[in-house]
N, C-alpha and C positions, 0 to 999 in steps of 0.2 A: 504492498500498499503505500504512495507515496503522493504526496498535495501537488498536482501540477494547477497552474492559471487558469480556471474560464478561456474558452474563445470570445476575444475579442471582437465583436462584431454585434450589430444591431439589429433585432432582434425584427425591427420593424420595417427595416429591407426583407426579411425571410416573409414576415405578412406580405406585403408591397406586390408579391409576383402570383399570392391569388387571383388579382386582375387579370391576369392574362391565361396562365396555367391550370387555376384548378375557384374559374366560377362562382362554385358549388360551393367554395369558404367564404366567398365578398359577407355573404353575410354574420358568420362566424365571427371574424375576427374583431367586435368589441369586448367582446366576452373572452376572445384567447390573448387581447392585452391585459386582461383585469386577472385571468388567470397566470399571464407570467409573472405577473408583480407582486402574484398569493405567493406562487411557486421562490421568486428570489427572498423575501421576506421569510419565510419560513422554511431556507434553505431546501426546499424539496423535503423535507420529510411527512410519510405517507401516512401518519399518526395527525398531523395532521394540513393540508395541503388534499384534499376533495377530491374528485372526478366531477368535472362537468357533470355528468350523468348521472350525479348521488344525491348534486342539489334540485336538477332537472331533468329528469329520467326524459331522453331523446332533443335536450341537448345539441349533444353532436349525432346528428342522424346515420346512418347506417352508411350511406351513401359516402356523406362528408366524411367521415373513419375510412374509409375505403381512396379516397382527394388527398389526403393527410397521410395514407401510408402511400401511394402514389409519388409523392412528395419527397417520401422520407427516402423510398427506394432510388429513384431518380441521383441521390445524391453518391451514387457506384462509382461515378462515370463522374469526369472534367464535362462542366456542362456552358451554356454560350446564351448569347444577349440578356439578357431581364433572368434566365435563369441565374445566370452569374451570383444572385444575391442567394444563391445556396452551395455557392461555391466552399464557404467554408467548411461545409460537413467533410466532403470530400479529399482539402486538404489536410484537414483533422484524424480524418482515415487515415490518410497514405506517412504523414509525418515519421518522422524516423529521429526523432529527437529525443523520445526518450529512452534511456534502457531498460529500464522494471514495467511492471506492468501497475497502474495507479490501483486499481481496484483490488488486487490480491498478493504485489508484488514478485509474482512473475519475472520471467529471465523476457525480454522482450515482449511487444505488445503490438497485437494486427489485424486489432477491431474495433469497433464500434458496439456501446452498451448504449440503452437505455435506464438509467436510474432507475426514475417511476416508469415500470413497462406499460409501452405502449397500447399494449391487450386491453388492461387498463383505467390509462389516462393517454386514448388517442390524440387528446389538442395540443401533447410534447411529445408529438412524434419529430418534427422538426425542431425546437427548441434547444438553444446553445448551450445551457444549464442542465439543459438533462443528457446530453448528450458527452459520454465518458468514454476517454480511449483506452480500451480494456484486451486482454486476450485472450484467445481462443477456448479456450483449456478454461477459464475458469466465467467465462461466457457462457458459456455450453454446460457446465453445476448449474448457476443460477439460474431458478426455475423465475412464474411471473408472478409464484407468490411470496419471489423473497424480501420483496417489497412493496405487499401489494396493498392498496387500501386500508388504513386503520392501522398496519403494525405499528407493536407498541416500540421496534425495534428495532429502528431506520436504521439499514446498511452506511457504511461511512461514504459520507459524498468526497472525493476528491477534489469537488470546487471550496465546496463549503465547511472543511471539519479540517485546513491548510496550519490553524495555530496546533494541533493537537497531533496533528500527522510529522510536525516537526520537531517532536522529541520524540523520544526509544518507545514503543510501544509493544512492542511482539518481544518472543524472543525466541528460539529453539532452544529444546529438551534435549539434550542425546544419555537416550539411556542403553545402559550397556547389554551384549548377551544376554538373553532369559538363564536363567541357572546356578548364572556364573560365580563363585565366592571365594575369592575376592573377583567381584568384579571385572567383565574382559570385554571390551568392547573392536574384536575381531567383523563382528556386523552388525554395526552398533543402533537401533529404531530412532527413527527424529517425528518431536512432534516442534511443530507451531502455539507457543502459546501469549497468552494477553502478558504485558512485560507490567505491572500496572497495577495495583492493589483490586483486592476485591470489589474496596470502598469507594473506588473511582470513581463515580457519574458517568464515566465512555464504558467501563467493563462491560456492561451484561451487551451494550451495542456490539462493540469491539468482539467479544466473542463469538458473538452471533452472527457476525460475518466472516470471522475466518469458516464458521463454520460452513455456511452458505457459499461461501467465494474460494476458498482453498483448494485445488485439485490434489489431493491427499497421493497420489501416484505422481504428478511431476514435481513435487515436490521432493520427497523420496532422493527420486532421480535426480532431481539438480544439489541437492546434499548429497548427497552419497556421492559424489566428482569433486564437491568441497571439502570432504570425508578424508578423499584420497591424497588430495595435496599435499593438505596440513601434516598427516601421515606424517609424506613423506617429505615435510620441510623438518617435521619437529625437531625428528632425535640433530639436529646440525645445532642443534643448541643446549650448552652444557648449564644453564641453571635455566628454572622457571620464570626466571622475573627478565634474561634477555627473550622469551620466547612472547609471555605476554608482552611486552613491547614491542614483537615484530607484529602479533595480531591486534595488535591495541594501534597500527600503526598502517595496517593494512585496510580496518572496522573506520576510519578516518577518511581514509581513502575511496570509499568504498560509499561512504555518507555522500563526499561531493558529488561523486557521480551518479551516482544513484538512491540518495532523498533516505531519512533516518531508517527506512521499513518495508527494505527490499529483503530480500529470502537470503542474501549472500551476507550481509549487515549483521539481519536477526542471527546467522548460525556462529561469525566472529564475535557477538557479542553472549553469547550462548557458552561457547568455547571460555572468554573471560571471565566470565560464574562459576566453572566447572574445572576447579585448579587439581584437581585427580584425574579428571580425564586427562589434560595435560600433559599431569606427568607418567601416567601412563602409553600416551602417542611415545614420547622423549624415549620409553625406556620401551618401547619393542618395534622396531625399526619394520615394516614388510618388507617379510621373507621375497 
């Protein structure tokens, strides 16, 4: 999970294409503008922001929903003429300046997702604040129910939860081989867990976010590679203090490049709080 600034576009310009490309949406424009303001004021929280069709059944008609879906679908390609006011979505999808997924912390990102699902919130199908860069694996894991209307635990929002995302929120727990006493770490398992106290007001949301967004298979594959790398490095250090210093230096560099809460940063943070694991690594180089 990493903070990213929301797209610097005027949603009013997006609405302006309705008259040319989606006339059926023109009558809906005033309601969309109000809904957009409400979304931003409440940071997209589904606990507060309810679909237009909840307040007034049929406010967004099936035909209008179809038109909104078509407008979103059109952003998969570069557009021309008045449609250029939707090119920001194409550019956001194709941007290569994010080394990690803002939603789960996985390496890379190759998709866009609707923070509030467009199945429930068709009015936000092309709202800039609601379209977030994401990776395919966590995009596939999340269902529409993850952030459904009235959800008491909204997912972490990469645009609006920036202050918290700029501090350590997650850490990787490294579990030893099962049934080993003393513990060994030949094939350890990994868990991405909250690094904040259960009394923190964000804890429940964060735990829910990790459960809904993190692909455990992808996490295990990525962290197994990081683990093998540091198993190779660890025996080269003569003292625990030297090894910790090297890991901390790597952690700071990782934070500078990919934010505080990407998977690699969380793994390095986990190593630093596990001196017994580091000592085992130093004494047991891979054969």
